[in-house]
Structure formats: structure tokens, C-alpha cells
C-alpha positions in Angstrom: 9.8 -1.5 24.0 9.5 -5.1 22.8 12.6 -6.9 21.8 13.7 -6.2 18.2 13.7 -9.6 16.4 14.3 -8.2 12.9 16.6 -5.2 13.2 17.6 -3.0 10.2 20.5 -0.5 10.0 19.4 2.7 8.2 22.9 3.2 6.8 22.8 -0.1 4.9 20.9 -1.3 1.9 18.2 -4.0 2.3 20.5 -6.7 0.9 23.4 -5.8 3.3 21.5 -6.2 6.6 22.1 -8.7 9.3 18.9 -10.4 8.5 18.1 -10.7 4.8 14.4 -10.4 4.0 12.7 -11.0 0.6 10.7 -9.4 -2.2 8.8 -12.3 -3.6 6.3 -14.9 -2.2 7.4 -18.5 -2.1 7.0 -21.3 0.6 10.7 -22.2 0.4 12.1 -18.8 1.3 13.9 -19.5 4.6 12.7 -18.0 7.9 15.0 -15.5 9.5 13.7 -15.6 13.1 11.3 -17.6 15.2 8.8 -16.4 17.8 6.3 -18.2 20.0 2.6 -17.8 20.4 2.1 -15.1 23.1 5.2 -13.2 22.1 5.4 -9.4 21.6 8.2 -8.2 19.4 9.4 -5.3 17.2 10.2 -5.5 13.5 12.0 -2.8 11.5 10.8 -2.3 7.9 12.5 -0.6 4.9 10.6 1.8 2.6 9.3 -0.4 -0.2 11.9 0.9 -2.8 14.8 0.6 -0.3 15.8 4.3 -0.6 15.5 4.8 -4.4 13.1 7.8 -4.0 14.6 11.0 -2.7 13.5 14.1 -0.8 13.8 16.7 -3.6 11.8 18.6 -6.2 12.3 16.3 -9.2 10.3 13.2 -10.3 12.8 11.3 -12.4 13.3 8.8 -9.5 9.6 8.0 -9.6 9.6 7.8 -13.4 12.5 5.3 -13.3 11.4 3.5 -10.1 12.7 -0.1 -10.0 9.5 -2.1 -9.8 11.4 -5.4 -10.2 12.9 -4.8 -6.7 9.7 -4.4 -4.6 8.4 -5.0 -2.0 11.4 -5.3 0.3 9.8 -7.3 3.2 10.9 -8.1 6.7 10.7 -11.8 7.3 9.7 -14.5 7.0 9.1 -14.9 10.7 8.2 -18.4 11.9 5.6 -18.8 14.6 6.4 -21.9 16.7 3.7 -24.5 16.5 1.8 -23.0 13.6 0.5 -25.6 11.1 -1.5 -25.4 7.9 -5.2 -24.9 8.8 -4.5 -22.7 11.8 -5.4 -19.0 12.0 -2.5 -16.8 13.0 -3.6 -13.9 15.2 -1.5 -10.8 14.7 -2.1 -7.8 17.0 -0.6 -4.5 15.8 0.6 -2.9 19.1 2.3 0.1 17.5 3.5 1.2 14.1 5.4 4.4 13.1 8.3 6.0 11.2 11.9 5.1 11.7 12.4 5.4 15.5 14.5 8.3 16.8 15.4 9.5 13.3 13.4 12.6 12.5 15.7 13.7 9.6 17.7 11.9 7.0 17.9 10.7 3.5 15.4 7.8 3.8 11.7 8.1 3.7 10.5 7.6 7.2 13.2 9.9 8.6 10.9 12.9 9.1 9.4 12.7 5.6 7.7 10.4 3.1 6.5 10.6 -0.5 3.5 10.0 -2.8 4.1 9.1 -6.4 2.1 8.7 -9.6 3.8 6.1 -11.8 4.1 6.7 -15.5 1.9 4.4 -17.6 5.0 2.7 -19.0 6.2 1.9 -15.5 3.2 0.6 -13.7 0.6 3.3 -14.2 -2.1 3.9 -11.7 -5.9 4.0 -11.0 -6.3 7.1 -13.3 -3.4 6.4 -15.7 -5.3 7.4 -18.8 -5.8 10.9 -17.4 -2.3 11.0 -15.7 0.1 9.1 -17.9 3.3 10.8 -16.6 5.4 10.4 -13.4 4.8 12.8 -10.5 6.1 13.1 -6.9 5.0 14.8 -3.7 7.2 15.1 -0.6 5.3 15.2 2.7 7.0 16.4 6.0 6.0 14.8 9.3 5.5 16.8 12.5 4.3 14.4 15.1 1.3 12.7 13.5 0.7 15.6 11.0 1.7 15.6 7.3 2.2 18.7 5.2 3.8 19.3 1.8 5.6 22.0 0.0 4.2 20.6 -3.2 0.5 20.7 -2.1 -0.1 23.9 -0.1 -3.2 24.5 2.1 -3.5 20.9 3.3 -2.5 19.2 6.5 -3.9 16.0 8.1 -3.3 13.4 10.7 -1.8 10.2 9.4 -3.3 6.8 9.9 0.0 4.9 10.0 -0.3 1.3 8.8 1.5 -1.5 6.9 0.5 -1.6 3.3 1.6 -5.2 3.1 1.6 -8.1 5.6 0.8 -11.8 5.1 1.8 -15.4 5.5 3.6 -17.6 3.0 1.6 -19.5 0.4 1.8 -23.3 0.1 3.3 -24.7 -3.1 -0.2 -25.6 -4.4 -1.5 -22.1 -3.7 1.5 -20.5 -5.3 0.9 -22.6 -8.4 -2.7 -21.5 -8.5 -1.6 -17.8 -8.4 0.8 -18.2 -11.2 -1.6 -20.2 -13.4 -4.6 -17.9 -13.1 -2.5 -14.7 -13.4 -0.7 -16.0 -16.5 -4.0 -16.8 -18.0 -5.1 -13.2 -17.5 -1.8 -11.9 -19.0 -2.4 -14.2 -22.1 -5.6 -12.4 -22.9 -3.7 -9.2 -23.8 0.1 -10.0 -23.5 1.2 -6.6 -24.9 -0.9 -4.4 -22.7 0.8 -1.3 -21.1 0.6 -1.4 -18.1 0.4 -5.2 -18.0 -2.7 -7.0 -16.7 -0.6 -8.8 -14.1 3.1 -9.4 -13.2 4.4 -12.9 -13.7 7.4 -14.4 -11.8 10.6 -12.4 -12.5 14.0 -13.8 -11.4 15.6 -10.4 -12.0 16.3 -8.6 -8.7 14.6 -11.4 -6.7 15.7 -11.3 -3.0 15.0 -14.7 -1.4 16.2 -14.7 2.2 19.7 -15.9 1.4 19.0 -18.7 -1.0 21.8 -19.4 -3.4 22.8 -21.5 -6.5 20.3 -23.9 -8.0 17.8 -23.5 -5.2 17.8 -19.7 -5.8 17.3 -20.2 -9.5 14.4 -22.6 -8.9 12.6 -20.4 -6.4 13.2 -17.2 -8.3 11.5 -18.8 -11.4 8.4 -19.7 -9.4 8.1 -17.0 -6.8 5.1 -14.6 -7.1 5.5 -10.9 -7.2 4.2 -9.0 -4.2 2.2 -6.3 -5.9 -1.4 -7.7 -5.6 -3.3 -8.8 -2.5 -4.1 -12.5 -2.5 -5.4 -15.3 -0.2 -2.5 -14.8 2.2 -3.3 -11.1 2.8 -0.3 -9.5 1.1 -0.4 -6.0 -0.4 -3.9 -5.1 0.7 -3.3 -1.4 1.3 -6.0 -1.1 4.0 -5.6 2.3 5.7 -7.5 1.1 8.8 -5.1 -1.7 9.5 -3.3 0.4 12.1 -2.4 0.5 15.7 -4.8 -1.5 17.8 -5.9 -3.8 14.9 -6.1 -7.5 15.2 -5.7 -9.6 12.0 -6.5 -13.3 11.5 -4.3 -14.8 8.7 -4.7 -18.2 7.3 -1.7 -20.5 7.7 -0.7 -22.5 4.6 2.8 -23.7 5.6 4.5 -24.9 8.8 5.5 -21.9 10.9 3.1 -19.6 9.0 6.1 -17.5 7.7 4.8 -14.1 8.5 6.3 -11.1 6.6 5.5 -7.4 6.5 6.6 -4.1 5.0 5.5 -1.2 2.8 4.7 1.1 5.7 2.5 4.1 5.1 2.2 7.3 7.1 -1.2 8.0 5.6 -3.4 6.9 2.7 -6.7 7.4 1.1 -9.0 4.5 0.5 -7.8 2.6 -2.6 -4.3 4.1 -2.7 -5.5 5.3 -6.1 -2.2 6.6 -7.5 -0.7 3.1 -7.1 2.3 4.7 -5.2 -0.6 6.6 -3.6 0.1 6.4 0.1 2.7 8.4 2.0 5.5 5.8 1.7 8.1 5.4 4.4 10.2 3.0 6.4 9.7 2.4 10.1 8.8 -0.1 12.7 6.0 -2.4 13.8 5.4 -3.8 17.3 3.4 -7.1 17.0 1.9 -9.7 19.2 1.1 -13.2 17.8 -1.0 -16.1 18.8 -2.7 -19.1 17.2 -6.2 -20.6 16.8 -5.5 -24.2 16.1 -7.6 -25.5 13.2 -9.2 -22.0 12.9 -9.4 -22.0 9.2 -12.0 -24.8 9.1 -13.7 -23.7 12.3 -14.4 -20.2 11.0 -14.5 -20.9 7.3 -11.5 -18.7 6.7 -9.8 -20.6 3.9 -8.7 -18.0 1.4 -8.8 -14.6 3.0 -7.6 -12.6 6.0 -10.1 -10.9 8.3 -9.3 -8.2 10.7 -10.6 -5.9 13.5 -9.6 -2.3 12.9 -8.0 -0.3 15.7 -9.6 2.7 17.3 -6.9 5.4 16.9 -8.0 6.9 13.5 -8.4 10.7 13.4 -12.0 11.7 14.0 -13.3 14.0 11.2 -16.8 15.5 11.7 -17.6 17.0 8.3 -17.0 15.5 4.8 -17.5 16.6 1.3 -18.6 13.6 -0.8 -18.6 13.0 -4.6 -20.5 10.3 -6.4 -19.7 8.5 -9.6 -21.6 6.0 -11.8 -20.5 3.3 -14.2 -20.5 5.5 -17.3 -17.3 6.1 -19.2 -15.9 9.6 -20.0 -17.1 9.2 -23.6 -20.7 8.3 -22.4 -20.6 4.5 -22.8 -22.8 2.6 -20.4 -21.2 -0.2 -18.4 -23.1 -2.8 -16.3 -22.6 -2.3 -12.5 -18.9 -1.6 -13.0 -17.8 -0.5 -9.5 -14.2 0.1 -10.5 -15.4 2.6 -13.2 -17.8 4.3 -10.8 -15.1 4.8 -8.3 -12.8 6.3 -11.0 -15.6 8.7 -12.0 -16.2 9.7 -8.3 -12.4 10.4 -8.0 -12.4 12.4 -11.2 -15.3 14.5 -10.0 -13.5 15.2 -6.8 -10.3 16.2 -8.7 -12.3 18.5 -11.0 -13.9 20.2 -8.0 -10.6 20.8 -6.2 -9.1 22.5 -9.3 -11.8 25.2 -8.9 -9.9 26.3 -5.8 -6.6 26.7 -7.6 -5.1 23.2 -7.3 -3.6 21.6 -10.4 -5.2 18.3 -11.3 -2.0 16.5 -10.2 -2.2 18.2 -6.8 -5.8 17.2 -6.3 -5.0 13.6 -7.3 -2.2 13.5 -4.8 -4.6 14.7 -2.1 -6.9 11.8 -2.8 -4.1 9.3 -2.7 -2.4 10.5 0.5 -5.0 12.1 2.7 -7.4 9.9 4.8 -10.3 10.0 2.3 -13.0 7.3 2.5 -14.2 5.4 -0.6 -17.4 3.5 -0.5 -19.6 1.3 -2.7 -22.8 3.1 -2.3 -25.1 1.2 -4.7 -24.3 -2.1 -6.5 -27.8 -3.4 -7.4 -29.6 -0.7 -9.4 -29.0 -1.8 -13.0 -27.2 -0.7 -15.0 -25.3 1.8 -12.8 -23.0 1.1 -9.9 -22.6 4.1 -7.7 -19.4 4.8 -5.7 -18.6 7.7 -3.5 -15.4 9.5 -2.3 -15.6 11.3 1.0 -13.0 14.1 1.7 -12.7 15.4 5.2 -13.1 19.2 5.0 -10.9 19.9 8.0 -7.7 18.9 6.1 -7.9 22.2 4.2 -6.9 25.6 5.8 -9.6 27.3 3.7 -13.3 26.7 3.1 -14.0 24.1 0.5 -17.7 23.6 0.6 -19.9 25.3 -2.1 -21.2 28.8 -1.2 -22.9 31.7 -2.9 -19.6 33.7 -2.8 -17.8 31.1 -5.0 -14.6 29.1 -4.4 -11.7 30.6 -2.6 -8.5 30.6 -4.7 -5.3 29.3 -3.2 -1.8 29.8 -4.5 -0.7 26.3 -5.8 2.9 27.2 -5.2 5.6 25.3 -7.0 3.2 22.5 -7.9 4.0 18.8 -8.3 7.3 17.7 -9.8 6.8 15.9 -13.1 8.9 13.6 -15.3 8.1 12.1 -18.7 9.7 9.4 -20.8 
């Protein structure tokens, strides 16, 4: 096992650890440890809500989830010799739940969760159809996930970090804040909001104190969206064996990571749509000096996916076009067409006995594939959702005998404001 450079104690809160990470992006958050090009090392990661979500049959904790506290990230980790303009190579050697802890109160200790956020507290991809809070608990057995809240389904998880990236420069941070505030200003009272501005409340900044803490907390960007530094990209294929090339914007690169997922469908469509957990990552780092200019990688990360994904042979695919539910035509709106494809899949699964919420949770947590299938044939974009048929323990393809009916069991815990 590689040396643990960022250890975490499962019995302590994120803010009580030996090394204090962060939950905002800013170039002046101090590094906690330093590694060298060519080093391999292990990093422990907390579940993104730091234990606020519990293994039970109630959803009040998801309804009241403290979004101002996320994401709790391990880092920043400085890479010796990294300078702005370099490309940081990060190899994911291994990633998994909390080591040697197969039961306990924290997500990652033998279990994880998927949530649908209430519209008033973040919402989700289909928040108009699912405005309340819901929660599903998934149990881990090796690489397999099952749930008492969604019977008849089991699948192999594609374990991956939802969030990993380098620190922004001061100029890049200012660009983020400027353009996101401009978007907010177009509809400042929208629920959920169009973007999340800097929020000093609950900011964790790697141990900064006093006036420096106040300054950084007022400028630091929230970690919710993906940006030029990578960040919260939620790419399910960014798993064991993957190699990522991150742009370097500050000396040392200041690499951070967290938001580990046991499994996820493409798009993490419920917002808290993966199977969330704490765990570990084994990483190897190196540098390509001047690589941003050499390869034209100035405002994005690129990556080579690993080859350990489960291999499903048969899929059931659903298409959607850019037409709203009330029959309004939109022009090549791929976001809308993916929503419609997901809604078609949800409606189909309810014919087998699932509630709409159970079907939605399957799309968020299971390794479904989402694709842009047509983006040029005006006026309709076409998106597709592929569901592996092998995750069900009953036949789900159409047949002359009609759909099999399953017992939905206790269903998905719900909580409303």
C-alpha cells in the first residue's frame, strides 16, 4: 500500500482531523502536504456531507442537507516543481470505500446513499417532476450494490471520485465569480438558483484564520460545478486505471479530491445521484512541463479512462427529443432531450411495479449510459439513455406476455418541507 499522505480518522469530523482540507476553491488556501513527480501515495476522503446523511429509512436528512458545507475535499496537495502552464498527470491506481471498515455509521463503511434534493434545497435534473426530498440506502457486498429501498436490482459499482482538480489562479477565480454572478443576475430569485456565489458561511479553508480567512472566504468559489480546473465533473468512467491531465494554474498545482462514488449513472441526474461514500484513493503524479501550451489544453482537463468497468452485453435504450412536456418545440436543446429520455425510461420502469422515485434512483445510481445521439437535425436534438438489462433480476424487455410485476417493497423514503 502506498504511504498515506492525507490520513483521516473516521471517528472525527472533517474539521477535527490532523490535516484540515477545504470546501471552496481559492489559490491562497494553504497546501497540507507536498509530493514529488513520480510519487505514489494514498489519500483518504470523507463523504461529501461529512456524515450528515444516515443509514435509515427516513429522508429528513436529505431534505435538510447542509449544502453550504460541501464538498469536503482532501488537499490541497502540492506537487514539487509544478508551475503555471504545466500539465499535471494524475494516475488513479486504486479507489474504494473506507478501508477495512465494512460496517459503521459513515457512508463508505459498507453502505452508501443516493438522494433527490428538494427543489428548495438544490433541486435536481428532474426537479419539476420530483420536487421533494428522497433517499435510498445501498449496501455493498464486494463490488456489488443492492438496496432495501429498490428491490430487484443489483449491479457492479464503477468506483470513482466525483470531484478532483487543481487550484485556480486569482485571475481565473475572478472570471468564475464574474460570469456566474452575471448569470445569477438574470433571475436572482430563481429556486433553485442559477448558480452559487461565494458564501463565507461554513467555509473551510485549510486553517486560514482572521483577516486572511475573511478575505478568502468572501472570494472563494463554491465547489458544486465543474470548471476549467476539472472540479466536480462527476464522470463515472474516471475510475481505477484512469490517467488525467490537469492544467496547472498556480505554483505547486494544489491538487484536491473528494466526493467519492461507489457507482453512478451518466449525468448523476438526481444531483445527489451517485452512491455517495467516503473512502480512499491511491494516486501517482507526474508533470509535463509547458504541457498546456504544447497540447492546447488551456481551460479543461482531459483523461484516459481505465479498463475495469463492468462489461454489460445487453441494453435497453430510450430516446428523447427537444420537445417539452407541454409540446413546445425547442431548438437543438440537448439538456431537454436528455431529460425527456430519462422520463421515458422512468415511465417504462413503472410498468413493472416500481414507483417513479425508485425508477429515478435507478437511473442516478446504476451504471447507465447517456449519449448525445443527434445534435444536427434541426429542430430536434436526440439524446438516449442506455440501461443494462442484467442489473434486474427479472426480464425487463418488451414481450407479448406483458411486463412482469415486482413488489416495490417499502419504497423510497420521502420528506417534504
